[in-house]
TITI-579162 format. One line per field, with one value per residue (C-alpha): x, y, z. Coordinates in steps of 0.05 Angstrom, whole numbers, plus 5000, padded with zeros to 4 digits. Each point is the difference from the previous one (the first is absolute). Layout:
BEGIN
c1: [X|...]
c2: [Y|...]
c3: [Z|...]
//
This chain:
BEGIN
c1: [2130|5073|5002|4917|5053|5048|4958|4962|5060|5033|4933|5004|5074|5003|4930|5031|5061|4964|4964|5061|5023|4934|5014|5075|4983|4949|5049|4991|4935|4965|4986|4970|4959|5017|4955|4943|5029|4935|5039|5057|5050|5057|5052|5031|5053|5020|4988|4969|4921|4972|4943|4964|4940|4976|5054|5056|5054|4985|5056|5054|5011|5052|4975|5020|4943|4991|5068|4975|4979|5005|4918|4937|4984|4963|4982|5012|5083|5030|5029|4987|4964|4930|4999|4929|4957|4966|4978|5041|4931|5024|5061|5028|5039|5010|5042|5051|5029|5011|4926|4973|4953|4949|5015|4921|5050|4975|4937|4953|5049|5059|4954|4977|5081|5016|4928|5031|5056|4983|5022|4973|5020|5022|4994|5015|5038|5026|5041|5025|5060|5078|4970|4989|5062|5049|5038|4999|5083|4986|4932|5056|4945|5006|5066|4943|4935|4983|4929|4944|4978|4985|5024|5044|5025|5036|4966|4996|4979|4941|4986|5000|4963|4956|4977|4999|4960|4922|4959|4981|5050|5014|5064|5037|5061|5034|5055]
c2: [8245|4990|4931|4979|5013|4965|4939|4999|4996|4947|4954|5009|4980|4951|4973|5009|4959|4945|4997|4985|4950|4970|5002|4980|4942|4975|4982|4997|4955|5058|5048|5042|4973|5000|5057|4963|5022|5018|4974|4961|5029|4954|5030|4942|5033|5029|4921|5039|4999|5062|5006|5059|5037|5044|5046|4974|4945|4949|4960|4979|4936|4964|4940|4945|4980|4951|4966|5047|5060|5050|5000|4983|4932|4961|4929|4953|4970|5061|5017|5074|5055|5025|5077|5038|5008|4945|4991|4964|4951|4953|4984|4929|4983|4913|5013|4976|5067|5025|5039|5029|5051|4977|5055|4988|4988|4994|5035|4990|5037|4969|4934|5019|5011|4929|4974|5034|4964|4940|4993|5000|5070|4972|5026|4991|5072|5007|5047|4957|4989|4958|4920|4960|4956|5042|5064|5067|4985|4935|5028|5066|5040|5060|4990|4965|4995|4930|4993|4966|5082|5013|5065|4962|5038|4984|4955|5067|5042|4953|5022|5062|5014|4929|5053|5065|4969|4967|4951|5070|5039|5012|4992|5041|4955|5052|4969]
c3: [9753|4970|5046|4965|4933|5033|4999|4936|4967|5036|4999|4927|4990|5048|4961|4937|5015|5031|4938|4957|5048|4994|4926|4995|5055|4948|4955|4913|5022|5006|4935|4983|4942|4928|4957|4958|4916|4958|4935|4984|4939|4970|4948|4963|4970|5061|5043|5054|5030|5030|5064|4992|5038|4963|4973|5057|4998|5061|4968|4941|4992|4950|4961|4968|4929|4956|4957|4942|5031|4937|4969|5025|5025|4930|5027|5050|5002|4966|5071|4996|5052|4979|4978|5018|5048|5044|5071|5056|5017|5053|5056|4997|5063|4962|4952|4973|5012|5077|4993|4930|4973|4931|4944|4968|4928|4948|4987|4934|4953|5030|4988|4930|4984|5023|4961|4936|5001|5013|5070|5077|5039|5064|5067|5071|4997|5062|5045|5044|5045|4982|4987|5064|4995|4966|5024|4964|4978|4979|4960|4984|5017|4983|4961|4950|4975|5022|5005|4931|5016|5078|5030|5050|5065|5064|5056|5044|4949|4979|5077|4996|4932|5035|5054|4956|4937|5006|4946|4961|4979|4933|4972|4929|4973|4955|4951]
//
């Protein structure tokens, strides 16, 4: 009986060692899939984007915003990041930035406000990586707010976000 228990324990230990060695030999390309977020929260005043699943915080990213980050985006060209509830409605691999996820700004209220001011609401507001032709240092990421109203992260952060956020995910942007 003791020898049977010994062999079962030894076999189990060897099996765990083999699995560990196999995983270690596979390297970083064999990482586990990242969890999916069911909502995104942006805290403009803290320059943070938070990916959530239920009540669990999955990841927090430092961000750069529009050049004039205080206040809600009112019209095209004001270089402000919108505030409020929107949807992340599509993913773009081919843009002027390293990957982009489109925010469905403007909504009906945004359009009505801009029209009342005699202006266009604008659009093309996204979460995106760095410009395809510039480094983080060159644009001042995250030392300055450098976008035209978008939410910017580094390219490696955008790779994670790309995996964790699907089209149709709600985003809430707070002041």
